[in-house]
C-alpha angles and dihedrals in degrees: 000000000000091000090050094052093046089050091052090048091051093048091048090052091049090049091048090053092046091047090051090052091049093048092049092049091049091049091051092049092048091049091052092049091049092052090048092051091046091054090049092048089047088059097060095189091066090082107135099190132044115274120227111247124201137179085261101051102028099096092044092052094045090054093043099054120057092208114026122172112200123201108204104202148144129217094238092055114103096198089048090057089051092053096043097079090048090054090050092049092048093049090057094043094047098039108144092025102059139002122225126211136184123214120191104217094202092056095038109039096156095067094038088053093044089058094039095241105181100154130044141246093042121165115202124192117213120192122185091346097311132100105244107163144355152175125234117207134010112323134183122252091252093051092050091045092052090053092048097044092070091054095041093049093042104074097175119122094238129052130213091217092055118121136170099237135051126352097303 
């Protein structure tokens, strides 16, 4: 019986040491993942899916992201549902160059009213906190991309298309 109990004790100690090694390895992996995620979050333009915009967070997000493309939409809108997957695709393809956001006009009437949104879908392009361009109505991926490319490729702080009223 004594041999058996020593054997169990030895095995338990071995398991404790092995468990300790596994826990340490997992903590190291977790630490690396956390550091990686922090660096991605630190680079705000690395967002790979559209962010949800509201009346409350809109101004903060426009100021936070140098190039923000906003999809003004509503769930009942058929053309909006056609454009939505394109916005999602572009947010993945242009991660690091632009950030995409979606604002439900029914749930956030203040911002929609501020920008005079009367037709949806409307895609507004905000550069350095200002509305510089936009597209009204459903548009193809290539059409949206052609509009965006001038703003993505033009890294200057001011834009020729910039105006003080409306989206354009």
